[in-house]
C-alpha positions as CSV (number, residue, x, y, z in Angstrom):
1,M,-19.7,7.1,0.0
2,A,-16.2,6.8,1.4
3,R,-13.4,8.6,-0.4
4,E,-9.7,8.0,0.2
5,I,-7.3,10.9,-0.4
6,E,-3.6,10.0,-0.2
7,R,-0.2,10.7,-1.6
8,K,2.5,8.0,-2.1
9,F,6.2,8.4,-1.9
10,L,9.3,6.3,-2.2
11,V,11.5,6.1,0.9
12,D,15.3,6.3,1.4
13,A,16.0,3.0,3.1
14,A,19.0,4.2,5.0
15,K,17.3,7.3,6.4
16,W,14.2,5.3,7.1
17,Q,16.1,2.7,9.2
18,E,17.2,5.4,11.5
19,A,13.8,7.0,11.8
20,A,11.9,3.8,12.2
21,V,13.6,2.9,15.4
22,K,12.8,6.3,17.1
23,D,9.7,7.5,15.3
24,A,7.4,4.5,14.5
25,H,4.7,4.3,17.2
26,Q,3.2,1.1,15.9
27,V,4.0,-1.7,13.4
28,K,1.6,-4.2,11.9
29,H,2.1,-7.2,9.6
30,F,-0.2,-7.2,6.5
31,A,-1.1,-10.0,4.1
32,Q,-3.4,-9.1,1.3
33,G,-4.7,-10.5,-2.0
34,Y,-7.1,-9.6,-4.7
35,L,-10.2,-11.6,-5.6
36,N,-10.8,-10.2,-9.0
37,D,-8.7,-9.7,-12.2
38,M,-8.5,-5.9,-12.7
39,T,-6.9,-6.4,-16.1
40,Q,-10.2,-7.5,-17.6
41,P,-11.8,-4.9,-19.9
42,G,-14.5,-2.9,-18.1
43,A,-13.1,-3.6,-14.6
44,K,-14.1,-0.7,-12.3
45,S,-12.9,-1.8,-8.9
46,S,-10.5,-4.0,-7.0
47,V,-11.8,-6.4,-4.3
48,R,-9.1,-7.1,-1.7
49,I,-8.9,-9.4,1.4
50,R,-6.5,-8.1,4.0
51,V,-5.3,-9.7,7.2
52,E,-3.8,-7.1,9.5
53,D,-2.2,-8.8,12.5
54,D,-5.3,-10.6,14.0
55,Q,-8.0,-8.7,12.2
56,A,-9.4,-9.1,8.7
57,N,-11.3,-6.9,6.2
58,I,-12.7,-7.0,2.7
59,N,-11.9,-3.8,0.8
60,I,-13.4,-2.5,-2.4
61,K,-11.7,0.4,-4.2
62,S,-12.5,2.2,-7.5
63,L,-9.8,1.7,-10.1
64,E,-8.5,5.2,-10.2
65,I,-4.9,6.4,-10.1
66,G,-4.2,9.6,-8.3
67,L,-4.9,11.5,-5.1
68,S,-8.4,10.2,-4.4
69,R,-10.7,7.2,-5.1
70,D,-13.8,5.5,-3.7
71,E,-13.1,3.1,-0.9
72,Y,-15.3,0.8,1.2
73,E,-14.0,-1.5,3.9
74,Y,-15.8,-4.0,6.2
75,P,-14.6,-6.4,8.8
76,I,-14.8,-10.2,8.1
77,D,-14.0,-13.3,10.0
78,L,-10.2,-13.9,10.3
79,N,-10.3,-17.6,9.5
80,D,-12.5,-16.9,6.4
81,A,-10.0,-14.3,5.3
82,K,-7.0,-16.6,5.7
83,T,-8.8,-19.3,3.7
84,M,-9.7,-16.7,0.9
85,L,-6.0,-15.6,0.8
86,S,-4.8,-19.2,0.3
87,T,-7.5,-20.3,-2.2
88,L,-9.2,-17.4,-4.0
89,T,-6.7,-14.7,-4.7
90,V,-5.6,-13.7,-8.2
91,G,-1.8,-13.3,-8.3
92,P,0.5,-13.5,-5.3
93,V,-0.4,-12.4,-1.8
94,I,1.4,-9.2,-0.9
95,E,3.1,-9.2,2.5
96,K,4.5,-6.1,4.3
97,N,5.2,-4.6,7.6
98,R,3.4,-1.2,8.0
99,H,5.0,1.3,10.3
100,Y,2.9,4.2,11.6
101,V,4.8,7.5,12.1
102,T,3.3,10.8,13.1
103,F,5.2,13.7,11.5
104,K,3.9,17.2,12.0
105,S,0.1,17.0,11.7
106,H,-0.2,13.8,9.7
107,V,0.2,10.0,10.3
108,W,2.4,8.4,7.7
109,E,2.1,4.7,6.8
110,V,5.4,3.3,5.7
111,D,5.2,-0.1,4.0
112,V,8.3,-2.2,4.1
113,F,7.5,-5.0,1.6
114,L,8.4,-8.6,2.0
115,G,8.6,-11.7,-0.3
116,D,8.4,-10.9,-4.1
117,N,8.3,-7.2,-3.3
118,D,11.3,-7.2,-0.9
119,G,13.4,-4.1,-1.2
120,L,10.6,-1.7,-1.9
121,I,9.6,0.8,0.7
122,V,6.6,3.1,0.1
123,A,5.2,5.8,2.4
124,E,1.6,6.9,2.2
125,V,-0.1,9.9,3.9
126,E,-3.8,10.3,4.0
127,M,-5.2,13.8,3.7
128,A,-8.5,15.5,4.6
129,T,-8.8,17.2,1.3
130,E,-6.8,17.2,-2.0
131,D,-5.5,20.7,-1.1
132,D,-4.2,19.6,2.3
133,Q,-0.6,20.7,2.9
134,V,1.7,17.9,4.0
135,A,5.1,18.4,5.5
136,L,7.6,15.8,4.1
137,P,9.9,13.9,6.4
138,D,13.6,13.7,5.3
139,W,13.3,10.0,4.6
140,V,10.7,10.6,1.8
141,T,12.2,10.9,-1.7
142,K,10.2,10.8,-5.0
143,E,6.4,11.2,-5.1
144,V,4.8,8.2,-7.0
145,T,1.1,9.0,-6.5
146,E,0.5,9.1,-10.2
147,L,2.6,6.0,-11.0
148,P,0.4,2.8,-11.1
149,R,3.3,0.3,-10.7
150,F,3.7,1.5,-7.0
151,Y,0.1,0.6,-6.1
152,N,-0.5,-2.7,-4.2
153,I,-2.9,-3.8,-6.9
154,S,-0.1,-3.5,-9.5
155,L,2.4,-5.2,-7.2
156,S,0.1,-8.2,-7.1
157,Q,0.2,-8.4,-10.9
158,K,3.9,-7.6,-11.4
159,P,5.9,-7.8,-8.2
160,Y,9.0,-5.7,-7.6
161,C,11.3,-8.7,-8.1
162,Q,10.2,-8.7,-11.8
163,W,10.9,-5.0,-12.5
164,S,13.6,-4.1,-14.9
165,D,16.5,-2.0,-13.8
166,D,15.0,0.9,-15.8
167,E,11.8,0.6,-13.7
168,K,13.8,0.7,-10.5
169,L,16.0,3.6,-11.6
170,L,13.2,6.1,-10.6
171,E,13.8,5.2,-7.0
172,F,16.7,7.6,-6.3
């Protein structure tokens, strides 16, 4: 069984802009959508289709909020994935540019969201264990690992553009 262990943080946009130019060693465009309605009683997983530049995957994750959860990911045909995104997804397709940054001993994935989630920037760092010590770059602000609204699955149900000012206040 695969287990994903990661922490999520909000990003200071101004500091990130400076860092992105000099520190990001790779940028990829993502489009992803969910094939099942996770709000249904008894839902135990999310099923996601993701197009990452010119590759596609189907991803199944357990519906757990926190540091770790079950995750399975398999490659699928790119054209099939594009068709599924345009015809089978529940809720809007999430689009973002993911920047990869190595800081100290970890690779950070910084998602700059587009479309209905424009204005939101979230950084994730995967860890080997839940006790793994992670050095934080200066562009990282508030940890949001335990806040469901910052997960992609939640953004597909209630995009950032629909958040109230109170929901956005947490950002800084």
